[in-house]
N, C-alpha and C positions, 0 to 999 in steps of 0.2 A: 615829071613835075610834081611838086608837093603842093597840094592845095589846103592841106589840113582837113578840117571838117567842112562838109558842104551840104546844101539844101537845093533840091530841084523840084520845082512846082509848075503845074499847068492846070487848067480847069479840069476837075475831077480826079487828078492824081497828083501825088507828091511822094518825095523820098528824102531820106537823110542818110548820110554816111559819116562814120567816124574813121578818120585817117589819123594815125598818131605815131610819132617818133618816141615820145617820152613815156606814154602809158598804153602799150599795145595790148596788154592783158585785160581786155574788157569784152563784154558781150551785151546783147540786148535780151532782156527778159520780158515776159507779159505779166503785168501786175494789175489783175482785175480790170482788163480792157484798156490799159494805157501801157505804152512801152518804155521801158527804162533801161538806160545805159549804166552799167556798173562793172565792177571787177570780177574777173573770173575767180574761182575758188583758190587757184594757185598764184594769184597776183599778189606782189609785195604790198605791204601795208602802206597807206599814204594818207596824209591830212590835207591833200590838195582838194579844195572845194569844188573844182571843176571836172572831177573825174565821173562822178555819178549824178544823174539827172534823168527826169522824164523827157524823152526825145519825141514822142508822138501821142497825141491824145484825141479822142473823138469828143465832139461838142455838139450840143443841141441848143440852139438859141431860143429866146422867148417866143419867136414866131414859128418854132418847130423846124427851122432849117438845120440840116446836118452839115457840120464842117469838121475838118481835121486840121490840127495844128502840128507842125514838125519844126524842130529847132535843135540848137547845140547847147542848151543849158537851162538853168533855173527859170529863165524867162517864159519857158513853154507854158508853166502853170498860170502865171497871171495873164498871158494872153488868152489862154483857154477860159479863165474866170471872166474876163471882161467880155468875151464873145457871149458867154451864157448870161451875162447881165443885159446884153442887147447892143454892145458896141459895134459899130461897123468894123470890118476886118482892118481897114487902114488905121483906124483910131486904136484898136486894140494892139496892133503891132507898135505903132508909133509910141504910144504912152508907155507900154511895157518895156520896149527897148531903150527909150530915153531914161526911164526911171532907174533901170539896173545898169545901164551904160555898158562900155566895153569891159572885158574881163581885166582885172587888175593883176595880171601876171607879168612875167618878164617880157612878154611880146605885145602887150596891149591888144590881146586877141579879140577881134570883133565878135559880137553876138549876131546870130543869124537865125532867121525863122521865116516860115511861110503858113499861110492859111489857105486852105483848099475847100471850095464848095463844089457841087455838081457841075456848075456852069461858070464858076469863077475861081480866080486864084490871085493871092497877094503876097509879095515877097518883100523881106526887109532886112536891114542890117544896121547896126550902130557900130561906128568905128571911132578911133580917137578924133578924127577930123570930120565926120559927117554922120548924119541920120538919114538913111535912104529907104523909102517905102513906096513900091510900085504895084499897081494892078497890072497883071499880065494875061495876054490871051494865048500865048505860046509857051512851050518849055522854057524855063528860065532858071539859071544857076546863080547862086552867090555862096562864096567860100570865105573862110577865115583868112587865107593867104592867096596871093597872086589875083584871083578873080574875086576881089572883095567889093565890086559893084555888080549889080544884076546885069546879066547878059544872056542872049539865047544859047540854048543847049540842045544837042541832038539827042533826044530821049525816046529811044524806040518804044519803051513801054507805053508812052503816051499816044502812039500811033497805031497801036494794036486795037483790033475790034473787040478783043476779049481781055482787056487789061485787068490785072489783078495786083493787090499790094505786094504779094511775094515776088512777082516778076520785076516790080519797081525796085524793091530792095536788092534783089539779086543783081539786076543790071548795074545799080550804083556801086555795089560792092566790087563788081568785075571791072568797073570803069578803069581806063589806063592812067591812073594817077598813083603816086607812091604811098606806101605804108597803109594798105586798107586793113581795117579791123573789123567792123560789123556795120550793118546798115538796117533801117527801117523803111517800110513803105506804107502808103495810105491811099485808098480810093474812096471817092464819094459818088454816090448815085442816088436814084429815087428810093432805094432800100436803105440807105444810111451809109455809114462809114465802116470800112473794113480795113484792119491793120494787120501787118505781117512783118517778120524780120528774117535776116539772113546773117548768121554768125560764121559763115565760111567753115573752116575745119575746127574751130573752137569747140 
């Protein structure tokens, strides 16, 4: 099954995977503490505005809370900025997703994102026909295709006693959905946010 890009979040842990039929020549890179999806050096040139973007960012709120944001496009940055201004996770997701709306491509691709705290998680999507934002207690997935509403997900990384962002990224990259490309993971605990990525064989 092809889900396209997808996000999985739970309290303390989250991850994002790029799956792509059209632009498989991409990877995640670490840019000064934020993770960015972009083309590999051998990728064909493209002017598609949805190919490159920050997919995972660490945030510190005005009260000192550490949060991680994961998502599939340019909305990751305004979500992070609103959290840094003190917006609750639900409001940061809802306002940013609504403002940028679904992607104006041939498929009306939904925007998806999640906000993870040490003890909280919130997931959201904006589609052509809906804006959905939910606080969740258990691992939850939302994808650009097929699974375009939040639903429970069996996420082994969230059940581990020693979870880490690299395991989260690797698990999502290996998940049994078509056209995997790369993945990013995030964990949040009392020590703050940790980010990692898995580019597979790229």
